C-alpha positions in Angstrom: 104.1 203.5 51.1 106.4 206.1 52.6 107.0 206.9 56.3 105.2 210.2 57.0 106.5 210.6 60.6 108.6 213.7 61.0 110.5 212.4 64.0 112.6 209.3 64.3 111.0 206.4 66.2 112.9 203.9 68.3 111.9 200.3 69.0 111.7 199.4 72.6 113.5 196.3 73.7 112.4 195.0 77.1 109.8 196.5 79.4 109.1 200.2 79.3 106.0 201.5 81.0 103.9 204.6 80.3 100.9 206.1 82.0 97.8 207.5 80.3 95.7 209.7 82.5 92.0 209.8 81.6 89.7 212.4 83.0 86.3 210.7 83.5 83.6 211.6 85.9 82.7 208.8 88.3 79.8 208.4 90.7 80.7 208.2 94.4 78.9 205.2 95.8 80.3 205.3 99.4 83.1 206.9 101.3 85.0 206.6 104.6 88.1 208.2 106.0 90.1 205.2 104.6 88.7 205.0 101.1 85.9 205.2 98.6 83.9 203.1 96.2 83.4 204.7 92.7 81.2 203.7 89.8 83.0 204.5 86.6 82.5 204.0 82.8 86.3 203.1 82.5 88.3 200.7 84.7 91.4 201.7 86.6 94.6 199.7 86.8 94.7 197.5 89.9 97.3 198.6 92.5 97.9 201.9 90.6 98.1 205.2 92.4 95.5 207.7 91.1 95.0 211.4 91.7 91.3 211.8 92.3 89.6 215.2 92.2 86.9 215.6 94.9 84.5 218.5 95.1 84.2 219.7 98.7 81.9 222.7 99.3 82.2 223.5 95.6 86.0 223.4 95.6 88.1 220.8 93.8 90.5 219.0 96.1 93.2 216.5 94.9 93.3 213.2 96.8 95.9 210.5 96.2 94.4 207.0 96.2 95.5 203.4 95.4 93.2 201.2 93.4 92.5 198.1 95.5 89.8 196.4 93.4 87.9 196.8 90.1 84.7 194.9 89.5 82.8 195.0 86.2 79.0 195.4 86.5 76.2 195.9 83.9 73.8 198.7 84.4 71.1 199.6 81.9 72.9 197.8 79.1 76.1 199.7 79.8 79.3 198.3 81.2 80.4 200.1 84.3 83.2 199.4 86.9 83.1 199.5 90.7 86.5 200.8 91.7 87.6 200.4 95.4 90.1 203.1 96.4 92.3 203.3 99.5 93.3 206.9 100.3 97.0 207.4 100.4 96.9 211.0 101.5 93.7 212.8 102.6 93.6 216.6 102.8 92.2 218.0 106.0 89.2 219.5 104.2 88.2 216.2 102.7 88.7 214.4 106.1 86.5 216.9 107.9 83.8 216.6 105.2 83.8 212.8 105.5 83.7 212.9 109.3 80.8 215.4 109.3 79.3 213.9 106.1 76.2 215.9 105.2 76.2 215.7 101.4 79.0 218.3 101.0 81.2 215.9 99.1 80.2 215.4 95.4 81.4 214.4 92.0 84.7 212.6 91.6 86.8 212.7 88.5 
């Protein structure tokens, strides 16, 4: 069998990390000015920093958050994960929506 790769590949010796960003919708279970609890079909890496897209008044806003816990749960024969996030930076628009929570904040990706 011949090697069909067009580029040279190199073996990695030691630890070399990479990050794979997945765009999955998640259900917002609860939220506060310090963090949020999401229900997601995929887990997130514990202690990783994630950019979360939050819809506020129909506008997508990026929020930096650190994953503090991941708990697997079964729901309707599907595997889901409860992901606890701690906000690292919270834009003013998101902070104001949370403080005056009236259902303006929606889907998180």
